[in-house]
C-alpha positions as CSV (number, residue, x, y, z in Angstrom):
1,S,21.1,-25.7,12.0
2,F,24.5,-27.1,13.3
3,S,26.9,-28.6,10.9
4,F,27.9,-31.7,12.8
5,T,29.1,-34.8,11.2
6,A,26.4,-37.6,11.4
7,G,29.0,-40.5,11.1
8,R,31.5,-42.0,13.5
9,F,33.6,-39.7,15.5
10,S,37.2,-39.0,14.4
11,A,38.7,-40.1,17.6
12,L,38.2,-43.8,16.4
13,S,41.1,-43.4,14.0
14,S,43.5,-42.2,16.8
15,A,42.6,-44.9,19.1
16,S,45.2,-47.7,19.2
17,S,44.4,-51.3,18.3
18,G,45.6,-54.5,19.4
19,T,44.8,-57.6,21.6
20,I,42.4,-57.2,24.4
21,V,44.3,-57.6,27.7
22,P,42.0,-58.4,30.9
23,E,42.1,-55.9,33.6
24,E,43.2,-58.7,36.1
25,A,46.3,-59.5,33.9
26,D,47.6,-55.9,34.2
27,E,48.6,-55.1,37.6
28,S,49.4,-51.4,36.7
29,A,46.6,-48.9,37.7
30,E,47.9,-46.6,34.8
31,K,46.9,-49.1,32.3
32,R,43.5,-49.6,33.4
33,P,41.7,-46.9,31.3
34,A,43.5,-48.2,28.2
35,V,42.2,-51.6,28.9
36,K,38.6,-50.4,29.5
37,L,38.7,-48.3,26.4
38,K,39.7,-51.3,24.4
39,L,37.1,-53.5,25.7
40,A,34.3,-51.0,25.0
41,R,35.7,-50.3,21.5
42,V,35.2,-53.9,20.6
43,L,31.6,-53.6,21.5
44,Y,31.3,-50.2,19.6
45,A,33.0,-51.8,16.7
46,Y,30.2,-54.4,16.4
47,N,27.4,-52.0,17.0
48,D,26.6,-53.4,20.4
49,F,26.0,-49.8,21.7
50,E,24.2,-50.4,25.0
51,P,27.0,-52.2,26.7
52,A,29.5,-50.1,25.0
53,L,27.8,-46.8,26.1
54,E,28.0,-48.0,29.7
55,M,31.6,-48.8,29.5
56,F,32.4,-45.5,28.0
57,D,30.5,-43.6,30.5
58,A,32.1,-45.5,33.4
59,L,35.5,-44.8,32.0
60,V,34.7,-41.1,32.0
61,K,33.3,-41.1,35.5
62,S,36.3,-43.2,37.0
63,H,39.1,-41.8,35.0
64,P,38.1,-38.4,34.0
65,R,41.9,-37.1,33.9
66,S,42.9,-39.8,31.4
67,E,43.3,-39.3,27.7
68,Q,41.0,-42.4,27.3
69,A,38.2,-40.4,28.9
70,V,38.4,-37.9,26.1
71,V,38.0,-40.4,23.6
72,A,35.1,-42.2,25.5
73,A,33.3,-39.0,26.0
74,N,33.6,-38.3,22.4
75,L,32.3,-41.8,21.6
76,V,29.4,-41.5,23.8
77,V,28.0,-38.3,22.0
78,D,28.9,-40.0,18.7
79,V,26.6,-43.0,19.5
80,H,23.8,-40.9,20.6
81,N,24.2,-38.7,17.5
82,L,24.1,-41.7,15.2
83,R,20.9,-43.0,16.8
84,K,19.4,-39.5,16.8
85,D,18.8,-40.0,20.6
86,W,18.5,-36.1,21.1
87,P,17.6,-36.2,24.8
88,S,20.5,-38.6,25.6
89,L,22.8,-36.6,23.5
90,Y,22.0,-33.4,25.3
91,D,22.1,-35.0,28.7
92,A,25.5,-36.5,28.2
93,A,27.0,-33.5,26.6
94,R,25.8,-31.2,29.5
95,R,26.9,-33.7,32.1
96,Y,30.5,-33.8,30.6
97,V,30.7,-30.1,30.1
98,D,29.8,-29.6,33.7
99,D,32.5,-31.9,34.9
100,P,35.3,-30.0,35.8
101,D,37.9,-32.9,36.1
102,L,37.0,-33.9,32.5
103,V,37.3,-30.4,30.8
104,R,39.8,-28.7,32.9
105,G,42.7,-27.7,30.5
106,R,40.8,-29.2,27.6
107,P,39.2,-26.1,25.7
108,E,38.6,-27.9,22.4
109,L,36.8,-30.8,24.3
110,K,34.6,-28.3,26.2
111,T,33.8,-26.4,22.9
112,Q,33.0,-29.6,21.2
113,L,30.8,-30.9,23.9
114,S,29.1,-27.7,24.1
115,R,28.3,-27.6,20.5
116,Y,26.8,-31.1,20.7
117,G,24.6,-30.0,23.6
118,E,23.5,-27.0,21.4
119,Y,22.8,-29.1,18.4
120,A,20.8,-31.8,20.4
121,K,18.8,-29.1,22.1
122,F,18.0,-27.4,18.9
123,A,17.0,-30.8,17.4
124,L,14.8,-31.5,20.4
125,I,12.8,-28.2,19.8
126,Q,12.6,-28.9,16.0
127,K,11.2,-32.2,16.7
128,L,8.6,-30.7,19.2
129,K,7.7,-28.2,16.5
130,E,7.1,-31.1,13.9
131,D,5.0,-33.0,16.5
132,V,2.9,-30.0,17.6
133,E,2.2,-29.1,13.9
134,A,1.2,-32.6,13.0
135,E,-1.2,-32.6,15.8
136,E,-2.3,-29.0,15.1
137,G,-1.5,-28.2,18.7
138,D,-0.4,-25.1,20.6
139,L,2.9,-23.8,19.4
140,S,3.4,-21.6,22.4
141,S,5.6,-24.4,23.9
142,V,7.7,-24.5,20.8
143,A,8.2,-20.7,21.1
144,R,9.3,-21.0,24.6
145,G,11.8,-23.7,23.8
146,F,13.5,-21.4,21.2
147,E,13.6,-18.6,23.8
148,E,15.1,-21.1,26.4
149,F,17.7,-22.3,23.8
150,H,18.7,-18.6,23.4
151,R,18.9,-18.0,27.2
152,E,21.1,-21.2,27.7
153,F,23.4,-20.7,24.7
154,P,23.3,-16.8,24.0
155,K,26.7,-17.3,22.2
156,S,25.6,-19.9,20.0
157,E,25.9,-19.7,16.3
158,N,22.3,-20.5,16.2
159,A,21.2,-18.2,19.0
160,D,20.0,-15.6,16.3
161,Q,18.1,-18.2,14.6
162,A,16.4,-19.4,17.7
163,L,15.3,-15.7,18.4
164,F,13.9,-15.5,15.0
165,N,12.0,-18.7,15.1
166,A,10.6,-17.7,18.3
167,S,9.4,-14.4,16.9
168,V,7.8,-16.0,14.0
169,L,5.8,-18.6,16.2
170,Y,4.7,-15.8,18.6
171,D,3.6,-13.8,15.5
172,K,1.4,-16.8,14.5
173,L,0.1,-16.7,18.0
174,G,-0.9,-13.2,17.8
175,L,1.5,-12.1,20.3
176,K,2.9,-9.2,18.0
177,D,4.6,-7.2,20.7
178,R,6.5,-10.1,22.2
179,A,7.6,-11.1,18.7
180,N,8.9,-7.7,18.0
181,G,10.8,-7.4,21.1
182,L,12.4,-10.6,20.2
183,R,13.3,-9.2,16.7
184,Q,14.6,-5.9,18.2
185,R,16.9,-8.0,20.5
186,L,18.2,-9.9,17.6
187,L,19.1,-6.6,15.7
188,A,20.6,-5.3,18.8
189,D,22.7,-8.4,20.0
190,Y,23.7,-10.0,16.8
191,P,25.0,-7.4,14.4
192,D,26.7,-9.9,12.1
193,S,23.6,-12.2,11.9
194,E,22.5,-13.1,8.3
195,L,18.9,-12.9,9.6
196,R,19.1,-9.2,10.2
197,S,17.7,-8.2,6.8
198,D,14.8,-10.5,7.1
199,V,14.1,-9.0,10.6
200,A,14.4,-5.4,9.5
201,F,12.4,-5.9,6.4
202,Y,9.6,-7.8,8.3
203,L,9.5,-4.9,11.1
204,A,9.1,-2.4,8.2
205,K,6.4,-4.4,6.6
206,Q,4.6,-4.8,9.9
207,H,4.4,-1.0,10.3
208,E,2.8,-0.8,6.8
209,Q,0.2,-3.5,7.7
210,R,-0.7,-1.6,10.7
211,T,-1.1,1.6,8.8
212,E,1.7,3.2,10.6
213,Y,3.0,4.8,7.4
214,G,5.3,7.2,9.1
215,K,7.2,4.4,10.9
216,A,7.1,2.3,7.8
217,A,8.7,5.1,5.8
218,V,11.5,5.4,8.3
219,A,12.0,1.7,8.5
220,F,12.0,1.0,4.7
221,R,14.5,3.9,4.2
222,S,16.8,2.5,7.1
223,F,16.5,-1.1,5.5
224,A,17.5,0.1,2.0
225,R,20.6,1.9,3.5
226,E,21.7,-0.9,5.8
227,F,21.3,-3.7,3.2
228,P,21.8,-2.0,-0.1
229,K,22.7,-5.3,-1.8
230,D,19.6,-7.0,-0.6
231,P,17.1,-7.6,-3.7
232,R,14.5,-5.9,-1.7
233,A,16.3,-2.7,-1.1
234,R,15.1,-1.0,-4.3
235,D,11.4,-1.7,-3.5
236,A,12.0,-0.6,0.1
237,L,13.6,2.8,-0.9
238,Y,10.7,3.3,-3.4
239,D,8.1,2.5,-0.7
240,A,9.6,4.8,1.8
241,S,9.3,7.7,-0.6
242,V,5.6,6.8,-1.2
243,F,4.9,6.7,2.6
244,Y,6.9,10.0,3.2
245,A,4.8,11.5,0.7
246,G,1.6,10.0,1.7
247,T,2.2,11.3,5.3
248,G,2.7,14.8,4.2
249,Q,6.5,14.8,4.5
250,A,6.9,16.2,0.9
251,R,10.5,17.5,1.7
252,T,11.7,14.3,2.9
253,A,9.9,12.3,0.1
254,V,11.7,14.4,-2.5
255,K,15.0,13.6,-0.8
256,V,14.3,9.8,-0.9
257,R,13.1,9.8,-4.4
258,E,16.4,11.7,-5.4
259,E,18.3,9.2,-3.4
260,Y,16.4,6.3,-5.3
261,L,17.4,7.8,-8.7
262,S,21.0,8.4,-8.0
263,T,21.3,4.8,-6.6
264,Y,19.4,3.0,-9.3
265,G,20.1,5.5,-12.0
266,R,18.2,7.4,-14.8
267,K,19.9,6.0,-17.9
268,R,19.4,2.4,-17.3
269,R,16.9,1.2,-20.1
270,K,15.2,-1.3,-18.0
271,S,14.5,1.3,-15.2
272,R,13.8,4.2,-17.5
273,S,10.0,3.9,-17.1
274,E,10.3,3.6,-13.4
275,S,12.6,6.5,-13.3
276,A,10.1,8.6,-15.1
277,A,7.5,7.7,-12.5
278,V,9.7,8.7,-9.7
279,E,10.8,11.8,-11.3
280,F,7.1,12.7,-12.0
281,A,6.3,12.0,-8.1
282,I,9.2,14.3,-7.2
283,A,7.4,17.1,-8.9
284,Q,4.3,16.2,-7.3
285,D,5.8,16.2,-3.9
286,L,7.2,19.7,-4.5
287,E,3.8,20.8,-5.5
288,R,2.3,19.3,-2.4
289,G,4.8,20.9,-0.4
290,R,3.9,24.2,-1.8
291,R,7.4,24.7,-3.4
292,L,5.5,25.8,-6.6
293,G,8.5,27.4,-8.4
294,D,10.3,24.2,-7.9
295,A,7.5,22.2,-8.9
296,A,7.0,24.1,-12.1
297,R,10.6,23.7,-13.1
298,A,10.6,19.9,-12.2
299,Y,7.4,19.5,-14.2
300,A,9.1,21.3,-17.2
301,A,12.4,19.3,-16.8
302,F,10.3,16.1,-16.9
303,A,8.3,17.0,-20.1
304,K,11.7,17.8,-21.8
305,R,13.6,14.6,-20.5
306,Y,10.7,12.3,-21.2
307,A,9.1,13.9,-24.3
308,L,7.9,10.6,-25.6
309,D,6.3,9.3,-22.4
310,P,2.5,9.7,-22.0
311,L,3.4,11.3,-18.5
312,A,5.0,14.2,-20.4
313,F,1.5,15.6,-21.1
314,D,0.6,15.2,-17.5
315,A,3.7,17.1,-16.5
316,M,2.9,20.1,-19.0
317,W,-0.8,20.1,-17.7
318,R,0.4,20.2,-14.1
319,E,3.0,22.8,-15.0
320,A,0.4,25.0,-16.5
321,K,-1.7,24.7,-13.3
322,V,1.1,25.7,-11.1
323,H,1.7,28.7,-13.4
324,R,-1.8,29.7,-12.9
325,R,-1.5,29.4,-9.1
326,L,1.5,31.6,-9.3
327,R,-0.5,34.1,-11.4
328,R,1.7,33.6,-14.4
329,I,-1.2,33.4,-16.8
330,S,0.8,34.0,-19.9
331,T,3.4,31.3,-19.1
332,A,0.5,28.9,-18.4
333,E,-1.1,29.7,-21.7
334,K,2.2,29.0,-23.5
335,V,2.5,25.6,-21.9
336,E,-1.2,24.9,-22.6
337,G,-0.5,25.8,-26.3
338,R,2.4,23.5,-26.4
339,I,0.0,20.6,-25.4
340,L,-2.5,21.6,-27.9
341,G,0.0,22.1,-30.7
342,T,1.6,18.7,-30.1
343,V,-1.6,16.9,-30.2
344,L,-2.8,18.5,-33.3
345,W,0.8,17.7,-34.9
346,M,0.4,14.1,-33.9
347,K,-3.1,13.8,-35.2
348,K,-1.9,15.4,-38.6
349,K,1.0,13.0,-38.7
350,G,-1.3,10.1,-38.1
351,R,0.4,9.1,-34.8
352,R,-1.4,7.6,-31.9
353,V,-2.4,10.2,-29.3
354,P,-2.4,9.1,-25.7
355,P,-5.9,9.4,-23.8
356,N,-4.4,11.8,-21.3
357,A,-3.1,14.0,-24.1
358,R,-6.7,14.1,-26.0
359,R,-8.3,15.0,-22.6
360,Y,-5.8,17.8,-21.8
361,A,-6.0,19.1,-25.4
362,S,-9.8,19.1,-25.5
363,L,-9.8,21.2,-22.1
364,V,-7.3,23.6,-23.6
365,A,-9.3,23.9,-26.8
366,Y,-12.4,24.5,-24.8
367,S,-10.9,27.1,-22.5
368,R,-9.7,29.1,-25.5
369,L,-13.3,29.8,-26.5
370,D,-14.0,31.5,-23.2
371,E,-13.1,35.0,-24.4
372,R,-15.2,34.7,-27.4
373,F,-18.1,33.4,-25.6
374,E,-18.0,36.2,-23.0
375,K,-17.9,38.7,-25.8
376,Y,-21.1,37.0,-27.3
377,R,-22.9,36.7,-23.9
378,K,-22.6,40.6,-23.3
379,S,-24.2,41.2,-26.7
380,R,-27.3,43.4,-26.6
381,L,-29.9,44.4,-29.3
382,P,-30.8,47.9,-29.9
383,T,-34.2,49.6,-29.1
384,P,-36.3,49.3,-32.3
385,N,-37.1,52.2,-34.2
386,L,-40.7,52.0,-35.4
387,R,-40.1,54.3,-38.4
388,N,-36.9,52.6,-39.4
389,P,-36.8,49.0,-38.2
390,R,-34.0,47.8,-40.5
391,P,-31.0,48.6,-37.9
392,F,-32.9,46.4,-35.4
393,Q,-33.4,43.7,-38.0
394,R,-29.6,43.8,-39.0
395,A,-28.6,43.5,-35.4
396,L,-30.9,40.6,-34.8
397,K,-29.4,38.9,-37.8
398,Q,-25.8,39.5,-36.8
399,L,-26.6,38.0,-33.3
400,A,-27.8,34.9,-34.8
401,R,-24.8,34.7,-36.9
402,D,-22.7,35.1,-33.9
403,R,-24.8,32.5,-32.1
404,D,-24.3,30.0,-34.7
405,K,-20.5,30.7,-34.9
406,V,-20.2,30.0,-31.1
407,I,-22.3,26.7,-31.5
408,R,-20.2,25.4,-34.4
409,R,-17.0,26.0,-32.4
410,Y,-18.2,24.1,-29.4
411,E,-19.6,21.3,-31.7
412,A,-16.1,21.0,-33.1
413,I,-14.8,20.6,-29.6
414,I,-17.3,17.6,-29.4
415,K,-16.6,16.1,-32.8
416,D,-12.7,16.5,-32.9
417,Y,-11.8,15.3,-29.6
418,K,-14.5,13.1,-28.4
419,Q,-13.8,13.5,-24.7
420,A,-16.4,13.2,-22.2
421,E,-15.4,16.2,-19.8
422,A,-15.0,18.7,-22.6
423,S,-18.0,17.6,-24.5
424,I,-20.2,17.9,-21.5
425,A,-18.8,21.5,-21.1
426,A,-19.3,22.3,-24.6
427,L,-23.0,21.0,-24.6
428,Y,-23.6,23.4,-21.7
429,R,-22.1,26.3,-23.6
430,I,-24.1,25.4,-26.6
431,A,-27.4,25.6,-24.5
432,R,-26.2,28.8,-22.9
433,A,-25.7,30.2,-26.5
434,W,-29.4,29.6,-27.1
435,D,-30.4,31.2,-23.8
436,V,-28.2,34.1,-24.4
437,F,-30.0,34.7,-27.8
438,S,-33.4,34.4,-26.3
439,D,-32.6,36.7,-23.4
440,A,-31.3,39.2,-25.7
441,I,-34.7,39.3,-27.6
442,T,-36.9,39.4,-24.6
443,K,-34.9,42.3,-23.0
444,V,-35.4,44.5,-26.1
445,R,-36.9,47.9,-24.6
446,C,-39.9,49.7,-25.9
447,P,-38.9,52.7,-27.9
448,R,-39.4,56.1,-26.3
449,G,-42.6,57.9,-26.7
450,A,-44.5,54.8,-27.7
451,G,-47.8,54.2,-26.3
452,R,-48.8,51.2,-24.1
453,D,-50.6,49.4,-26.9
454,V,-47.6,49.6,-29.0
455,C,-45.4,48.4,-26.2
456,D,-47.6,45.5,-25.6
457,V,-47.5,44.4,-29.1
458,L,-43.8,44.7,-29.3
459,R,-43.3,42.7,-26.2
460,T,-45.5,39.9,-27.5
461,R,-43.7,39.9,-30.7
462,M,-40.4,39.7,-29.0
463,E,-41.7,36.8,-26.9
464,E,-42.8,35.1,-30.2
465,L,-39.3,35.6,-31.6
466,S,-37.5,34.2,-28.7
467,L,-39.6,31.0,-28.3
468,P,-37.7,28.9,-30.9
469,A,-34.4,29.8,-29.2
470,R,-35.8,29.0,-25.8
471,D,-37.0,25.5,-27.1
472,S,-33.4,24.8,-28.6
473,A,-32.0,25.9,-25.3
474,V,-34.2,23.4,-23.5
475,E,-33.3,20.7,-26.0
476,A,-29.7,21.4,-25.5
477,Y,-29.8,21.2,-21.7
478,G,-31.6,17.8,-22.0
479,V,-29.0,16.4,-24.5
480,C,-26.3,17.7,-21.9
481,V,-28.0,15.9,-18.9
482,D,-28.6,12.7,-21.0
483,R,-25.0,12.6,-22.3
484,A,-23.6,13.2,-18.9
485,A,-25.6,10.4,-17.5
486,A,-24.6,8.0,-20.3
487,L,-20.9,8.8,-20.0
488,E,-21.0,9.0,-16.3
489,T,-19.4,12.4,-16.2
490,F,-20.8,14.2,-13.5
491,T,-18.8,17.5,-13.6
492,S,-19.9,20.9,-12.6
493,H,-21.2,21.7,-16.1
494,A,-23.5,18.6,-15.9
495,T,-24.8,20.0,-12.6
496,R,-25.5,23.3,-14.2
497,C,-27.2,21.7,-17.1
498,A,-29.4,19.8,-14.7
499,R,-30.4,22.8,-12.6
500,R,-31.0,25.0,-15.6
501,L,-33.3,22.3,-17.0
502,E,-35.3,22.3,-13.7
503,T,-35.7,26.0,-13.9
504,V,-36.7,26.4,-17.6
505,A,-38.6,23.1,-18.0
506,P,-39.3,21.3,-14.8
507,A,-41.5,18.7,-16.6
508,Q,-38.3,17.6,-18.8
509,A,-36.0,17.7,-15.8
510,P,-34.6,14.2,-14.7
511,R,-36.8,12.7,-11.8
512,V,-35.2,11.7,-8.7
513,V,-36.7,8.4,-7.6
514,E,-36.7,8.0,-3.7
515,K,-37.9,4.9,-2.1
516,I,-40.3,5.3,1.0
517,A,-38.4,4.1,4.0
518,A,-40.1,1.1,5.9
519,P,-40.6,1.9,9.5
520,R,-38.2,0.0,11.9
521,P,-39.8,-2.5,14.3
522,A,-39.9,-1.4,17.8
523,A,-37.3,-2.6,20.0
524,R,-38.2,-5.1,22.6
525,L,-38.8,-3.6,26.1
526,T,-36.4,-5.3,28.7
527,G,-36.1,-5.0,32.5
528,L,-39.9,-4.3,32.9
529,Q,-42.1,-5.7,35.5
530,P,-45.5,-7.0,34.2
531,G,-47.9,-4.2,34.4
532,S,-45.3,-1.5,35.0
533,L,-46.5,0.6,32.0
534,M,-50.3,0.3,32.9
535,L,-52.2,2.9,34.9
536,K,-53.6,1.7,38.0
537,R,-57.5,2.1,38.6
538,S,-58.5,3.4,42.0
539,G,-55.4,2.1,43.6
540,A,-56.0,-1.4,42.4
541,A,-53.3,-3.2,40.4
542,P,-54.4,-4.7,37.0
543,E,-54.1,-8.6,36.7
544,E,-50.6,-9.9,35.8
545,K,-51.9,-11.6,32.7
546,T,-53.4,-8.7,31.2
547,A,-50.6,-6.4,32.1
548,S,-48.0,-8.9,30.6
549,R,-50.0,-8.9,27.2
550,E,-50.1,-5.1,27.1
551,V,-46.5,-4.8,27.4
552,S,-45.7,-7.5,24.7
553,Q,-48.0,-5.5,22.4
């Protein structure tokens, strides 16, 4: 708002005082304005404003080139200002500004009267806004009023505020494009306006709300660069990096995140956790952008710089994944070994292990059993020698011992780490261990030269030997399915357990309960004439009443 003085105008102190001399007593025309001013000032001093205003205004009209007219004009606007009579103040100020005889050669007077006109106009619009809001009326007239103010006073110190207010009101009215047009004009025409930061930030937020994330990224970045001291600049630059990453512009996202770190610092204690999140996001952006070598180095640097941060385990896990994508298997295994070793050391020292670290360590420990399981899975029993069955018996006992070792290792994964994902995978492998043992027995070949009767007896015996293992496998698959449901961990291993259970023991497989869909009611037929769906008999149309009933049915 304008900073005008609400009290008496300063011209009063400069006006001379003295005895009132009637105009008839002064024969000099040059003294008439002074006499008229003195008469009006007496009324003004006693707050008799109405006749004083008439006399001041008459003085301005009749003697515009006199010095007394300057004082009179100022006192007129002063009275209207004291009374908060904004329409009269605006009318008087505009009339005097448009009077060439009054303002010619008097730039200060013209400027001051113009400012009073601006002030009155703005006050009128604000009063209109208050009245409309009190009546819950249409704010469009207020918005147009602010636009008219801007057109009339484009160089006013409040012109930018008028544009801003109009844009806010048009936004409330749902006229987004018109509001944005006014904001863009404010940014273009008033480079020194204090409202520029609010406007620029609002435009960026509006892009975000409209899910125009690419435009939002550009707008937030521009805001942070143009208004670096604004308290919103930090969040704006951070949001810009997120939107660049979200729209697939990984390279630009990395640059913006680096800009964020260089601007707000890595070493500040208060922002260290935030810096960690940003640096981790940089590594993710590099990975998304398929700059895998750079991503691996960024993850490694992060894990080293923020070794005590829980995200360090995420960084090591992602680094190992990237190395595997690059076919650097030995390097990936070293990084995974670092995860597992760190967790085991923390457990030994009685330190708290973050949940993500437990998960990654359990998956690493599980994956390290793959090679042993594959060796066990490929085990085969020798063909029995009917004359010397001991070698077969020893091989069968060894296979049972190998099975138990495999099962104990996977049971240790479940017991030591207590992680849902690794536990379900381990339960699947335990069930498969029983399957492998059972299959190895049933696939034993009949000895060469043995008769059909001997082979049938042997096959029957092998089936009997495999039954306990097969039952244990079915039980293990069932436990796997039940635990997956209880833990709500529906991984690929849980799916394999369910499918295997459906194959070997359909009766024990989980049932899928489906509801019978109720038929939808037939849609009403519209636009049909009575009887239009009826067949006519012998050229005679059916009765209208019957036809109408049939259609409704």
